[in-house]
Residue frames as a rotation matrix with the C-alpha (Angstrom) as fourth column:
MET 1
-0.163 0.628 0.761 126.85
0.386 -0.669 0.635 79.54
0.908 0.397 -0.133 91.80
THR 2
-0.967 -0.172 -0.185 126.53
0.242 -0.414 -0.878 82.11
0.075 -0.894 0.442 94.57
HIS 3
-0.053 0.998 0.045 123.05
0.744 0.009 0.668 82.42
0.666 0.069 -0.743 96.01
ILE 4
-0.913 -0.175 0.369 121.75
-0.057 -0.841 -0.538 85.45
0.404 -0.512 0.758 97.79
GLN 5
-0.319 0.817 -0.481 118.95
0.944 0.316 -0.089 85.98
0.080 -0.483 -0.872 100.23
LYS 6
0.145 0.446 0.883 116.60
0.208 -0.887 0.413 88.93
0.967 0.124 -0.221 100.46
GLY 7
0.869 0.153 0.471 117.56
-0.368 -0.438 0.821 90.83
0.332 -0.886 -0.324 103.57
GLN 8
0.455 -0.778 -0.433 121.11
0.633 0.625 -0.458 89.45
0.627 -0.066 0.776 103.56
SER 9
0.661 -0.186 -0.727 123.29
0.649 -0.344 0.679 90.73
-0.376 -0.921 -0.107 106.41
LYS 10
-0.456 -0.873 -0.172 126.03
0.601 -0.445 0.664 92.25
-0.656 0.199 0.728 104.23
GLU 11
0.346 0.570 -0.746 125.01
-0.124 -0.760 -0.638 95.42
-0.930 0.313 -0.192 102.43
PRO 12
0.563 -0.123 0.818 125.13
0.783 0.395 -0.480 95.22
-0.264 0.911 0.318 98.62
SER 13
-0.502 -0.823 -0.265 127.80
0.600 -0.552 0.578 97.23
-0.623 0.131 0.771 96.82
GLN 14
-0.132 0.389 -0.912 127.03
-0.453 -0.841 -0.294 100.22
-0.881 0.375 0.287 94.60
ARG 15
-0.763 -0.220 -0.608 127.72
-0.647 0.263 0.716 98.04
0.003 0.939 -0.343 91.57
GLN 16
-0.871 0.491 0.011 125.28
0.487 0.866 -0.118 95.35
-0.067 -0.097 -0.993 92.75
LEU 17
-0.176 0.838 -0.517 122.60
0.359 -0.434 -0.826 98.00
-0.917 -0.331 -0.224 93.32
ARG 18
-0.261 0.024 -0.965 123.20
-0.699 -0.695 0.172 99.62
-0.666 0.719 0.198 89.94
VAL 19
-0.924 -0.098 -0.370 123.16
-0.337 0.667 0.665 96.31
0.182 0.738 -0.649 88.02
GLY 20
-0.698 0.715 -0.052 120.04
0.627 0.573 -0.529 95.23
-0.348 -0.402 -0.847 89.92
GLU 21
-0.062 0.678 -0.733 118.28
-0.024 -0.735 -0.678 98.46
-0.998 -0.025 0.062 89.03
GLU 22
-0.505 -0.178 -0.844 119.28
-0.812 -0.235 0.535 98.13
-0.293 0.956 -0.025 85.36
ILE 23
-0.978 0.190 -0.092 117.96
0.155 0.943 0.295 94.54
0.142 0.274 -0.951 85.30
ARG 24
-0.417 0.867 -0.272 114.73
0.528 -0.013 -0.849 95.75
-0.740 -0.498 -0.452 86.91
HIS 25
-0.122 0.340 -0.932 114.31
-0.540 -0.811 -0.225 98.34
-0.833 0.476 0.283 84.15
VAL 26
-0.795 -0.212 -0.569 114.97
-0.603 0.380 0.702 95.83
0.068 0.900 -0.430 81.35
ILE 27
-0.861 0.504 -0.069 112.50
0.509 0.853 -0.113 93.29
0.002 -0.133 -0.991 82.76
GLY 28
-0.288 0.778 -0.558 109.94
0.303 -0.479 -0.824 96.02
-0.908 -0.406 -0.098 83.49
LYS 29
-0.352 0.103 -0.930 110.14
-0.763 -0.608 0.221 97.36
-0.542 0.787 0.293 79.94
MET 30
-0.947 -0.001 -0.323 109.70
-0.202 0.781 0.590 93.84
0.252 0.624 -0.740 78.55
LEU 31
-0.647 0.741 -0.180 106.61
0.706 0.493 -0.508 93.32
-0.288 -0.456 -0.842 80.68
MET 32
-0.170 0.574 -0.801 105.18
0.000 -0.813 -0.582 96.75
-0.985 -0.099 0.138 79.82
ALA 33
-0.768 -0.188 -0.613 105.72
-0.573 -0.228 0.787 96.27
-0.287 0.955 0.068 76.08
ASP 34
0.077 0.866 0.494 103.09
-0.463 0.470 -0.751 93.53
-0.883 -0.171 0.437 76.19
ASN 35
0.418 0.015 -0.909 104.64
-0.888 0.221 -0.404 91.83
0.195 0.975 0.106 73.15
LEU 36
-0.702 -0.570 0.428 105.66
-0.664 0.741 -0.102 88.74
-0.259 -0.356 -0.898 75.09
PHE 37
0.081 0.735 -0.674 104.00
-0.826 0.428 0.367 85.76
0.558 0.526 0.641 73.49
ILE 38
-0.949 -0.299 -0.105 103.85
-0.163 0.744 -0.648 83.56
0.272 -0.598 -0.754 76.57
ALA 39
-0.180 0.954 -0.240 100.48
0.034 0.250 0.968 81.84
0.983 0.166 -0.077 76.87
GLY 40
0.453 0.514 -0.729 98.79
0.724 0.266 0.637 82.73
0.521 -0.816 -0.252 80.16
LEU 41
-0.526 -0.700 -0.483 101.21
0.849 -0.465 -0.251 85.50
-0.049 -0.542 0.839 81.11
LYS 42
0.644 0.749 0.157 99.40
0.731 -0.663 0.161 88.62
0.225 0.011 -0.974 82.27
SER 43
-0.266 -0.964 0.023 102.38
0.918 -0.260 -0.300 90.94
0.295 -0.059 0.954 81.93
PRO 44
-0.214 0.171 0.962 100.49
0.004 -0.984 0.175 94.24
0.977 0.041 0.210 82.44
TYR 45
0.740 0.588 0.328 99.53
-0.354 -0.075 0.932 92.97
0.572 -0.806 0.153 85.90
ILE 46
0.613 -0.638 -0.467 103.05
0.775 0.599 0.200 92.06
0.152 -0.485 0.861 87.01
MET 47
0.859 -0.353 0.371 105.32
-0.381 -0.925 0.001 94.47
0.343 -0.142 -0.929 88.84
VAL 48
0.196 -0.881 -0.430 109.06
0.613 0.453 -0.647 94.00
0.765 -0.137 0.629 89.35
THR 49
0.961 0.273 0.047 109.60
0.123 -0.571 0.812 95.23
0.248 -0.774 -0.582 92.90
GLU 50
0.525 -0.833 0.177 113.29
-0.692 -0.297 0.658 94.48
-0.495 -0.468 -0.732 93.45
VAL 51
0.801 -0.413 -0.434 116.29
-0.029 0.698 -0.716 92.73
0.598 0.586 0.547 91.95
SER 52
0.688 -0.627 0.366 118.98
-0.480 -0.016 0.877 91.31
-0.544 -0.779 -0.312 94.23
VAL 53
0.721 -0.536 -0.440 122.30
-0.328 0.295 -0.897 90.57
0.610 0.791 0.037 92.57
SER 54
0.811 -0.494 -0.313 125.05
0.581 0.615 0.533 88.34
-0.071 -0.614 0.786 93.99
PRO 55
0.549 -0.654 -0.520 128.40
-0.101 -0.670 0.736 89.99
-0.829 -0.351 -0.434 94.83
ASP 56
-0.531 -0.802 0.273 130.07
0.174 0.213 0.962 88.44
-0.829 0.558 0.026 91.76
LEU 57
-0.244 0.568 -0.786 127.11
-0.767 -0.609 -0.202 89.55
-0.593 0.554 0.584 89.56
SER 58
-0.920 -0.172 -0.352 126.59
-0.363 0.710 0.603 86.00
0.147 0.683 -0.716 88.31
PHE 59
-0.589 0.751 -0.299 123.16
0.756 0.642 0.124 85.46
0.285 -0.153 -0.946 89.86
ALA 60
-0.892 0.355 0.278 120.07
-0.395 -0.913 -0.101 87.65
0.218 -0.200 0.955 90.23
ILE 61
-0.583 0.798 -0.150 116.78
0.783 0.503 -0.367 87.15
-0.217 -0.331 -0.918 92.02
ILE 62
-0.854 0.394 0.339 113.95
-0.133 -0.796 0.590 89.14
0.503 0.459 0.733 90.46
TYR 63
-0.777 0.594 -0.207 111.15
0.400 0.213 -0.891 89.78
-0.485 -0.776 -0.403 92.95
ILE 64
-0.786 0.587 0.194 107.69
0.072 -0.225 0.972 89.98
0.614 0.778 0.134 91.41
GLN 65
-0.733 0.673 -0.099 104.35
0.071 -0.069 -0.995 91.18
-0.677 -0.736 0.003 92.76
GLY 66
-0.596 0.625 0.504 101.05
0.753 0.217 0.621 90.56
0.279 0.749 -0.601 91.01
ILE 67
-0.927 0.369 -0.073 98.60
-0.333 -0.896 -0.295 93.43
-0.174 -0.249 0.953 90.73
GLY 68
-0.123 0.971 -0.204 94.93
-0.952 -0.058 0.301 92.71
0.280 0.231 0.932 91.25
ASP 69
0.471 0.498 0.728 93.44
-0.718 0.696 -0.011 89.24
-0.512 -0.518 0.685 91.40
ILE 70
0.483 -0.325 -0.813 96.06
-0.608 0.543 -0.578 87.34
0.630 0.774 0.065 89.40
ASP 71
0.978 -0.206 0.004 97.74
0.159 0.768 0.621 84.22
-0.131 -0.607 0.784 90.69
THR 72
0.580 -0.809 -0.092 101.27
-0.807 -0.586 0.067 85.48
-0.108 0.035 -0.994 91.36
ASP 73
-0.030 -0.613 0.789 102.69
-0.389 0.735 0.556 81.98
-0.921 -0.290 -0.260 91.83
GLU 74
0.527 0.300 0.795 101.32
0.564 0.576 -0.592 80.90
-0.635 0.760 0.135 88.44
GLN 75
0.987 -0.161 0.002 102.82
-0.115 -0.713 -0.692 83.98
0.112 0.683 -0.722 86.79
ILE 76
0.303 -0.925 0.228 106.19
-0.848 -0.153 0.507 83.37
-0.435 -0.347 -0.831 88.44
ALA 77
0.115 -0.212 0.970 106.18
0.138 0.971 0.196 79.78
-0.984 0.111 0.141 87.17
LEU 78
0.828 0.236 0.508 105.58
0.525 -0.013 -0.851 81.07
-0.195 0.972 -0.135 83.63
LEU 79
0.827 -0.561 -0.036 108.33
-0.557 -0.809 -0.188 83.67
0.076 0.175 -0.982 83.96
ASN 80
0.096 -0.821 0.563 110.81
-0.649 0.377 0.661 81.08
-0.755 -0.429 -0.497 85.26
LYS 81
0.397 0.128 0.909 109.86
0.433 0.847 -0.308 78.70
-0.810 0.515 0.281 82.45
HIS 82
0.729 -0.059 0.682 110.76
0.644 -0.279 -0.712 81.41
0.232 0.958 -0.166 79.90
LYS 83
0.755 -0.421 -0.502 113.62
0.123 -0.661 0.740 83.07
-0.644 -0.621 -0.447 81.78
GLY 84
-0.128 -0.828 0.546 116.01
0.812 0.228 0.537 82.46
-0.569 0.512 0.644 78.87
ALA 85
0.201 0.288 0.936 114.28
0.839 -0.544 -0.013 85.17
0.506 0.788 -0.351 76.82
PHE 86
0.986 0.161 0.032 114.58
0.114 -0.811 0.574 87.60
0.119 -0.563 -0.818 79.72
ARG 87
0.435 -0.898 -0.070 118.22
0.325 0.084 0.942 86.72
-0.840 -0.432 0.328 80.28
TYR 88
-0.080 -0.417 0.905 118.91
0.994 0.032 0.103 87.24
-0.072 0.908 0.412 76.57
GLN 89
0.573 0.385 0.723 117.42
0.499 -0.864 0.065 90.76
0.650 0.323 -0.688 76.75
ILE 90
0.907 -0.346 -0.239 119.44
0.075 -0.425 0.902 91.55
-0.413 -0.837 -0.360 79.87
GLY 91
0.053 -0.951 0.306 122.61
0.643 0.267 0.718 90.58
-0.764 0.158 0.626 77.98
LYS 92
0.010 0.039 0.999 121.53
0.963 -0.271 0.001 92.64
0.271 0.962 -0.040 74.99
HIS 93
0.633 0.424 0.648 120.77
0.315 -0.906 0.284 95.83
0.707 0.024 -0.707 76.97
ILE 94
0.908 -0.355 0.222 123.27
-0.365 -0.412 0.835 95.80
-0.205 -0.839 -0.503 79.84
ARG 95
0.413 -0.845 -0.338 126.99
-0.418 0.154 -0.895 95.68
0.809 0.512 -0.290 79.28
LEU 96
0.610 -0.212 0.763 128.28
-0.698 0.311 0.645 92.95
-0.375 -0.926 0.042 81.59
ARG 97
-0.477 -0.844 -0.245 131.13
-0.878 0.447 0.168 90.50
-0.032 0.296 -0.955 81.37
ILE 98
-0.954 0.261 -0.146 128.81
0.261 0.965 0.022 87.68
0.146 -0.017 -0.989 82.42
VAL 99
-0.282 0.932 0.226 125.02
-0.591 -0.355 0.725 87.80
0.756 0.071 0.651 82.07
PRO 100
-0.722 -0.056 0.689 123.66
-0.668 0.315 -0.674 86.67
-0.179 -0.947 -0.265 85.43
GLU 101
-0.730 0.584 -0.353 121.56
0.463 0.804 0.372 83.57
0.502 0.108 -0.858 85.86
ILE 102
-0.683 0.542 0.490 118.11
-0.656 -0.750 -0.083 84.75
0.323 -0.378 0.868 86.88
VAL 103
-0.679 0.606 -0.414 115.26
0.664 0.748 0.004 83.40
0.313 -0.272 -0.910 88.91
PHE 104
-0.382 0.667 0.639 111.87
-0.375 -0.744 0.552 84.99
0.844 -0.029 0.535 89.52
LYS 105
-0.705 0.186 -0.684 110.42
0.660 0.525 -0.538 84.90
0.259 -0.831 -0.493 93.05
SER 106
0.362 0.907 0.217 107.40
0.615 -0.407 0.675 86.32
0.700 -0.111 -0.705 94.80
ASP 107
-0.710 -0.502 0.494 107.90
-0.002 -0.700 -0.714 89.47
0.704 -0.508 0.496 96.84
SER 108
-0.069 0.699 -0.712 106.18
0.840 0.425 0.336 88.89
0.537 -0.575 -0.617 100.17
GLY 109
-0.905 -0.374 -0.204 106.79
0.424 -0.753 -0.503 92.45
0.034 -0.541 0.840 101.37
PHE 110
-0.636 0.727 0.258 103.34
-0.486 -0.637 0.599 93.62
0.599 0.256 0.758 100.30
GLU 111
0.220 0.726 -0.651 101.55
0.189 0.623 0.759 90.80
0.957 -0.290 0.001 102.10
SER 112
-0.344 -0.430 -0.835 103.58
0.895 0.119 -0.430 91.51
0.284 -0.895 0.344 105.23
SER 113
-0.995 -0.037 0.090 102.70
0.015 -0.972 -0.233 95.20
0.096 -0.231 0.968 105.15
GLN 114
-0.252 0.968 0.002 99.00
-0.442 -0.116 0.890 94.39
0.861 0.223 0.457 104.59
TYR 115
0.140 0.253 -0.957 99.08
0.613 0.737 0.284 91.98
0.777 -0.627 -0.053 107.55
ILE 116
-0.710 -0.466 -0.527 100.65
0.703 -0.430 -0.567 94.63
0.038 -0.773 0.633 109.78
GLU 117
-0.847 0.456 0.273 98.08
-0.365 -0.873 0.324 97.18
0.386 0.175 0.906 108.64
GLN 118
0.070 0.902 -0.426 95.27
-0.067 0.430 0.900 94.75
0.995 -0.035 0.091 109.46
LEU 119
-0.119 -0.185 -0.975 96.75
0.892 0.411 -0.187 94.19
0.435 -0.893 0.116 112.92
LEU 120
-0.942 -0.305 -0.142 97.02
0.336 -0.853 -0.399 97.93
0.000 -0.423 0.906 113.54
ASN 121
-0.628 0.763 0.149 93.37
-0.548 -0.570 0.612 98.35
0.553 0.303 0.777 112.59
THR 122
-0.279 0.543 -0.792 92.02
0.569 0.758 0.320 95.76
0.774 -0.361 -0.521 115.03
PRO 123
0.602 0.628 0.493 89.90
0.006 -0.621 0.784 97.26
0.798 -0.469 -0.377 117.84
ARG 124
0.820 -0.304 -0.486 92.24
0.562 0.264 0.784 96.06
-0.110 -0.915 0.387 120.61
VAL 125
-0.222 -0.966 0.136 95.35
0.973 -0.211 0.092 97.61
-0.060 0.152 0.987 119.05
LYS 126
-0.149 0.249 0.957 93.48
0.388 -0.876 0.288 100.82
0.910 0.414 0.034 118.19
ALA 127
0.863 0.505 -0.011 92.38
0.175 -0.279 0.944 101.11
0.474 -0.817 -0.329 121.81
ASP 128
0.463 -0.780 -0.421 95.98
0.806 0.173 0.566 100.69
-0.369 -0.601 0.709 122.99
LEU 129
-0.416 -0.656 0.630 97.22
0.870 -0.489 0.066 103.26
0.264 0.575 0.774 120.51
GLU 130
0.107 0.566 0.817 94.60
0.237 -0.813 0.532 105.80
0.966 0.137 -0.221 121.61
LYS 131
0.693 0.096 -0.715 95.51
0.715 0.040 0.698 105.56
0.096 -0.995 -0.041 125.33
PRO 132
0.818 -0.477 0.323 97.45
-0.477 -0.875 -0.083 108.51
0.322 -0.086 -0.943 126.72
ILE 133
0.045 -0.910 -0.412 101.11
-0.173 0.399 -0.901 107.72
0.984 0.112 -0.139 127.34
SER 134
-0.555 -0.262 0.790 100.81
-0.781 -0.163 -0.603 108.19
0.287 -0.951 -0.114 131.11
GLU 135
0.436 0.812 0.388 97.93
-0.874 0.485 -0.031 105.66
-0.213 -0.326 0.921 131.26
SER 136
0.823 -0.119 -0.555 99.79
-0.200 0.854 -0.480 102.96
0.531 0.506 0.680 129.33
SER 137
-0.232 -0.972 -0.023 103.01
-0.301 0.095 -0.949 103.39
0.925 -0.213 -0.315 131.36
GLU 138
-0.280 0.200 0.939 101.11
-0.960 -0.043 -0.277 102.95
-0.015 -0.979 0.204 134.67
THR 139
0.750 0.642 0.162 99.57
-0.633 0.767 -0.107 99.68
-0.193 -0.022 0.981 133.51
ASP 140
0.547 -0.609 -0.575 102.93
-0.233 0.549 -0.803 98.34
0.804 0.573 0.158 132.32
GLU 141
-0.372 -0.782 0.500 104.52
-0.684 -0.133 -0.718 98.62
0.628 -0.609 -0.485 135.77
């Protein structure tokens, strides 16, 4: 089984991107339909942010972000526990030779962007950003 990493060095092919986007739509529609009978799953509060597909299309990582105050890790555990139903729907809606194995993971991109935003809003950084360019270049030398 080929595993892939988010932010992998080799750019994904057009086919990988297209299959990933199709998988994202299938999973998103399933979550939006709200007819999943998985106890504890808060599907209206789950967003599929990205799907990374391996070069041979046999493996896909589905990145999930919780909306609001839900426990994203708990929701991911539930999704992974019932991933067979999601994989079945992928096979039913997307024409592929092999339906990829799937795994749900948390998308940390939102937390990273919030952390950066918090840093940019600290008084020290704001003061540095408001300095004229000539002032900051003199102090750097």
